[in-house]
C-alpha positions in Angstrom: -7.7 2.5 -4.4 -5.8 3.9 -1.1 -4.2 0.5 -0.9 -2.8 0.7 -4.3 -1.5 4.4 -3.9 0.7 2.6 -1.1 2.5 0.7 -3.3 0.0 -2.7 -2.7 -1.3 -4.8 -5.4 -4.1 -7.1 -5.3 -4.9 -8.9 -8.8 -7.4 -11.9 -9.7 -8.3 -14.0 -12.6 -12.1 -14.0 -12.0 -14.3 -12.6 -8.9 -17.6 -13.5 -7.6 -19.4 -11.3 -5.2 -22.5 -12.4 -2.8 -23.6 -12.7 0.8 -25.7 -9.2 1.0 -27.3 -8.0 3.0 -25.6 -10.0 6.3 -22.1 -10.6 5.0 -20.0 -9.7 2.2 -18.7 -12.7 0.2 -16.0 -12.6 -2.3 -14.5 -15.5 -4.3 -11.5 -15.0 -6.2 -9.4 -17.2 -8.7 -5.8 -16.6 -9.5 -5.3 -14.1 -6.5 -2.0 -12.2 -6.0 -1.6 -9.6 -3.2 1.9 -7.8 -3.2 3.5 -5.6 -1.3 6.1 -2.9 -2.0 8.9 -4.8 -0.5 8.6 -7.6 -2.9 6.8 -10.0 -0.8 3.7 -11.4 -2.1 1.0 -14.2 -1.4 -0.6 -15.9 -4.3 -3.4 -18.7 -4.3 -5.8 -20.5 -6.9 -8.8 -19.8 -4.9 -9.7 -17.2 -1.9 -13.0 -17.5 -0.7 -13.1 -14.3 1.8 -15.9 -12.6 4.0 -16.7 -9.9 6.1 -20.1 -8.9 8.2 -21.7 -6.1 6.5 -21.2 -3.7 9.3 -17.1 -4.2 9.5 -15.9 -4.4 6.1 -12.8 -3.5 7.1 -11.8 -6.9 8.5 -11.9 -10.0 6.4 -11.3 -13.7 6.8 -10.4 -15.9 4.0 -10.2 -19.7 3.3 -7.6 -21.1 0.9 -9.1 -24.4 0.0 -6.4 -25.0 -2.7 -3.4 -23.9 -0.8 -1.1 -20.9 -1.7 2.2 -19.7 -2.5 4.4 -17.2 -0.3 7.0 -14.9 -2.1 9.7 -13.3 -0.6 12.5 -11.3 -2.2 15.6 -13.4 -1.0 14.3 -16.7 -0.4 12.0 -17.3 -3.6 8.4 -18.9 -3.5 7.2 -21.2 -1.0 4.4 -23.3 -1.4 1.8 -24.1 1.6 -0.9 -26.7 1.5 -3.6 -28.0 3.7 -6.9 -29.0 4.5 -8.1 -25.8 6.3 -5.9 -22.9 5.3 -7.3 -19.7 6.8 -6.1 -15.9 6.9 -7.4 -12.7 8.2 -7.0 -9.1 6.7 -7.4 -5.7 8.2 -7.4 -2.4 6.9 -5.5 0.0 9.2 -4.4 3.8 8.5 -0.8 2.4 8.2 -1.9 0.0 5.4 -3.2 -3.6 5.4 -2.0 -6.2 7.9 
């Protein structure tokens, strides 16, 4: 909710949550994370985990690649065997 109030948007087609009690595991399909600046990242599948005692730090694997969207240059498709990303929530928003 706090991220949404900052102008960011996270949408997905389906969601599966598990991994408790040691970790939080979330699998999203058709996921898209957009910033208020017009930049966005989308992926057909996102498999993300955070350890239960640090839910503000997530590591994600994108097994089907991702698309980076930028306002002036348009979308860029990125593919690879092992694409990983991390997200940390700070007082100023996600990074």
